[in-house]
Structure formats: structure tokens, C-alpha cells
ROVOPA-564220 format. One record per residue (C-alpha): residue in three letters; x, y, z. Coordinates in steps of 0.02 Angstrom, whole numbers, plus 32768, in hexadecimal, padded with zeros to 4 digits. Layout:
+------+------+------+------+
| code |   xx |   yy |   zz |
+------+------+------+------+
|  ALA |    X |    Y |    Z |
...
+------+------+------+------+
//
This chain:
+------+------+------+------+
| code |   xx |   yy |   zz |
+------+------+------+------+
|  UNK | 80C2 | 7D9B | 7F1E |
|  UNK | 8064 | 7DDC | 7E87 |
|  UNK | 80C0 | 7E0E | 7DE9 |
|  UNK | 807E | 7EC0 | 7DDD |
|  UNK | 80C9 | 7F50 | 7E3C |
|  UNK | 8073 | 7FD2 | 7EA8 |
|  UNK | 80A0 | 8084 | 7E84 |
|  UNK | 80F1 | 80F8 | 7F00 |
|  UNK | 80D6 | 817F | 7E81 |
|  UNK | 8054 | 81A1 | 7DFB |
|  UNK | 8001 | 80F7 | 7DFA |
|  UNK | 8008 | 8054 | 7D99 |
|  UNK | 7F89 | 7FDC | 7D52 |
|  UNK | 7F88 | 7F40 | 7DC1 |
|  UNK | 7FC1 | 7E92 | 7D8A |
|  UNK | 7F84 | 7E0C | 7E04 |
|  UNK | 7FE0 | 7D79 | 7DB4 |
|  UNK | 803E | 7D17 | 7E3B |
|  UNK | 80F9 | 7D29 | 7E1D |
|  UNK | 814C | 7CD8 | 7EB5 |
|  UNK | 8118 | 7C99 | 7F5F |
|  UNK | 8167 | 7CDA | 7FFF |
|  UNK | 815C | 7C7D | 80A5 |
|  UNK | 8129 | 7CCD | 814A |
|  UNK | 811E | 7C77 | 81F2 |
|  UNK | 806E | 7C32 | 81FF |
|  UNK | 8051 | 7C71 | 82B0 |
|  UNK | 808B | 7D21 | 8281 |
|  UNK | 8020 | 7D33 | 81E6 |
|  UNK | 7F85 | 7CEC | 823B |
|  UNK | 7F98 | 7D70 | 82C4 |
|  UNK | 7F94 | 7DF4 | 823B |
|  UNK | 7EF5 | 7DB5 | 81E6 |
|  UNK | 7EBB | 7D3E | 815F |
|  UNK | 7F4C | 7D14 | 80E9 |
|  UNK | 7ECD | 7CEE | 805F |
|  UNK | 7EA0 | 7DA7 | 8062 |
|  UNK | 7F55 | 7DE1 | 8053 |
|  UNK | 7FCA | 7DF8 | 7FC1 |
|  UNK | 807C | 7E31 | 7FA4 |
|  UNK | 80BA | 7EA3 | 7F1D |
|  UNK | 8150 | 7F11 | 7EF6 |
|  UNK | 8156 | 7FCC | 7F0A |
|  UNK | 8181 | 8033 | 7E71 |
|  UNK | 81B7 | 80E9 | 7E7D |
|  UNK | 8202 | 815B | 7F00 |
|  UNK | 816F | 81BB | 7F4A |
|  UNK | 816E | 8154 | 7FEB |
|  UNK | 8229 | 8163 | 800C |
|  UNK | 827A | 8156 | 8087 |
|  UNK | 81F7 | 80E1 | 80D2 |
|  UNK | 81DF | 8076 | 8036 |
|  UNK | 825B | 8070 | 7FA6 |
|  UNK | 823D | 803A | 7EF4 |
|  UNK | 824D | 7F7D | 7EEE |
|  UNK | 8215 | 7F60 | 7FA2 |
|  UNK | 8196 | 7ED6 | 7FBF |
|  UNK | 80F7 | 7F01 | 801F |
|  UNK | 8075 | 7E8F | 806D |
|  UNK | 7FC6 | 7ED7 | 805B |
|  UNK | 7F35 | 7E9F | 80C8 |
|  UNK | 7E9E | 7EB7 | 8056 |
|  UNK | 7E23 | 7E9B | 80E5 |
|  UNK | 7E5A | 7F43 | 812B |
|  UNK | 7DFE | 7FAB | 80AB |
|  UNK | 7DE1 | 803D | 8120 |
|  UNK | 7E54 | 80C1 | 8169 |
|  UNK | 7E88 | 80A1 | 821D |
|  UNK | 7E70 | 8137 | 8290 |
|  UNK | 7F2D | 814A | 829C |
|  UNK | 7F42 | 813A | 81E0 |
|  UNK | 7FC8 | 80D0 | 818F |
|  UNK | 800C | 809A | 80E7 |
|  UNK | 7F8A | 8058 | 806D |
|  UNK | 7F77 | 8014 | 7FBE |
|  UNK | 7EF4 | 8086 | 7F71 |
|  UNK | 7E9F | 809A | 7ECA |
|  UNK | 7E75 | 8141 | 7E7E |
|  UNK | 7E2D | 8147 | 7DCE |
|  UNK | 7E5C | 8090 | 7DAD |
|  UNK | 7F14 | 809B | 7DDC |
|  UNK | 7F59 | 804E | 7E7A |
|  UNK | 7FDC | 80A5 | 7EE2 |
|  UNK | 8026 | 809A | 7F8F |
|  UNK | 8015 | 8132 | 8000 |
|  UNK | 800A | 8165 | 80B4 |
|  UNK | 7F56 | 8194 | 80E0 |
|  UNK | 7F0F | 8200 | 8169 |
|  UNK | 7E57 | 8228 | 8189 |
|  UNK | 7E34 | 82DF | 81AB |
|  UNK | 7DAB | 82E8 | 822E |
|  UNK | 7D23 | 8327 | 8234 |
|  UNK | 7D24 | 834A | 8179 |
|  UNK | 7D3D | 8292 | 8147 |
|  UNK | 7DBA | 82CB | 80C4 |
|  UNK | 7E53 | 8260 | 80A8 |
|  UNK | 7F06 | 829D | 80A3 |
|  UNK | 7F6E | 8238 | 8026 |
|  UNK | 8024 | 8248 | 8058 |
|  UNK | 80C4 | 821A | 7FFE |
|  UNK | 8152 | 8202 | 807C |
|  UNK | 81CB | 824E | 7FFE |
|  UNK | 81BD | 8309 | 801A |
|  UNK | 81D9 | 832C | 7F61 |
|  UNK | 8123 | 82F9 | 7F45 |
|  UNK | 808D | 835F | 7F7B |
|  UNK | 800C | 8323 | 7FF8 |
|  UNK | 7F5D | 8317 | 7FB0 |
|  UNK | 7EBA | 8330 | 800D |
|  UNK | 7E1D | 82E5 | 7FC2 |
|  UNK | 7D70 | 82A9 | 7FF0 |
|  UNK | 7D73 | 81F9 | 8038 |
|  UNK | 7CFA | 81BE | 7FB0 |
|  UNK | 7D83 | 81DE | 7F2D |
|  UNK | 7DFA | 815D | 7F7C |
|  UNK | 7DDE | 80A2 | 7F6C |
|  UNK | 7E44 | 8049 | 7FF1 |
|  UNK | 7E8A | 7FA5 | 7FAF |
|  UNK | 7EDB | 7F75 | 8055 |
|  UNK | 7F56 | 7FA6 | 80DC |
|  UNK | 8011 | 7F84 | 80D1 |
|  UNK | 803D | 7F19 | 8168 |
|  UNK | 80F1 | 7EE5 | 813C |
|  UNK | 817B | 7F12 | 80C6 |
|  UNK | 8221 | 7EC5 | 8095 |
|  UNK | 82B7 | 7F02 | 8037 |
|  UNK | 833B | 7EA2 | 7FD9 |
|  UNK | 83ED | 7ED9 | 8000 |
|  UNK | 842C | 7EA5 | 7F54 |
|  UNK | 83C7 | 7E97 | 7EB5 |
+------+------+------+------+
//
């Protein structure tokens, strides 16, 4: 897991320094993709609640740098800051809907060229006590 956090809010500057290592079953992670193209980080902020809470750990598959037709939760970069949001492609316009699961935050629609997809969130974990 990398030291930096990924913002479920306004965005943070990334820190890719390895902080701790977390074990997954080898057969499980290999079914998901190439572990060398994955990283874990913590969520910071409340814009993805109730799905993801501040402090949750997420596993990002960086090889999935495109939006699946059904959408999903992605690590994205906009103007140099990385955040975690739910994405949905609006066909046929090719615009992207950037969604915060917390209804206190507005949904944004933008041209797909404005969004750099860092990877898709494929797993998350939450500590019961911190």
C-alpha cells in the first residue's frame, strides 16, 4: 500500500512511496490481473460515502485505464490531482459523468478528454478499529 491517500473529495497530490505490504491470495489476485500493475492506497474524504469511507483501503488496477461500459469506481486525475469517483460514459456524446456517491456532492459532466483514468478500483477494505 502506498503512503499517499486518494481523495474522495477535492483531490490530493499523490505520494507513491510504499508504506506497508498487504497479502492477497495468489490465485485470487492473478484472476484479477497483473499484480505488478496494481497498487493500494487509502481513501481520504467523504464524497464516496456510503460506499467508501475515509480511511478505507482500495486496490487499483492500473491496467484498466478505460471506462468499462457499465462504469465503476476509478482513480482519476484532473488537473494534476488524483481522486476516486464513480464514472459513467454518456453515449453517444462520449461525455463522462463523474459521480460522488455522497449526495451532498454534485455530479459533474465533462468531455472524456478532460479525465485521465489512473485505474479501476477492484477491491476495498475497511478497518473496524483504527
